[in-house]
N, C-alpha and C positions, 0 to 999 in steps of 0.2 A: 658941593661941586668944588673941583679944585681949578685954580686959575694958572693953566699952563697952555702953552702954543700946542693944538692939535697934533702937530708933528711929534712933539715931545712926549705928548700923553701917549700916542701910538707906540712910540718906542718902548715906554715904560710897561705898557699893557703886554707887548710882546716879549719883553724881559722876564716880568713876574707871573704871567698867566700861562700856564703850561697847556691847558686844554684848548686846543684849535677852536672848538665851537665856543667855548667860554671867551676866548678872546674875540672872536666875532662879534658875539653878543654884546660885550661891554663895549667894543668900537661903536657899534651902531647906536648904543644907548647914550654914551658919554660924548661922542664925537660927532654923531649924526643927528642925535636928539629925538631918536626914534621912541615913541611911547611902547608901553609893555605889551598891549594887546597886538599891535601889529608885529612886534618882535616875536611874540609867541606863536604867531601864525606862520610868520616866515621860517621859524626854526622847527616848527612841529611839535612845539611845548604847550603846557598848559600856561596861563599867566602867572600862576604861583610858582611853578618850576622856573619861569623866567626870572621872576622876581628874586628868587634863591640864588640863582645863578649870578644875577647883577650884584647881589648884596653881598655873597661870599667873595666874588671877584674883587669888589671894591675894597673889602677889608683887607684882602691880601695885598692889594696895591697900595692902598693909603698907609699901611703898616711899614712900607719901605720907604715911604715919602716924608716920614716924620723925623 
């Protein structure tokens, strides 16, 4: 996890994550702290798909933070 204020993290997610669905999922995971199972249910995905979205989005985001 990264140590940024939620508002700054939200801005970075908006800037670097192009898919609206992926932005929403990543914000719910990183900012709201929602676990994978409830996220999967909320977005109509499997837990595996949800983890993949979070992993790939985090990878893209963190690449720009280095």
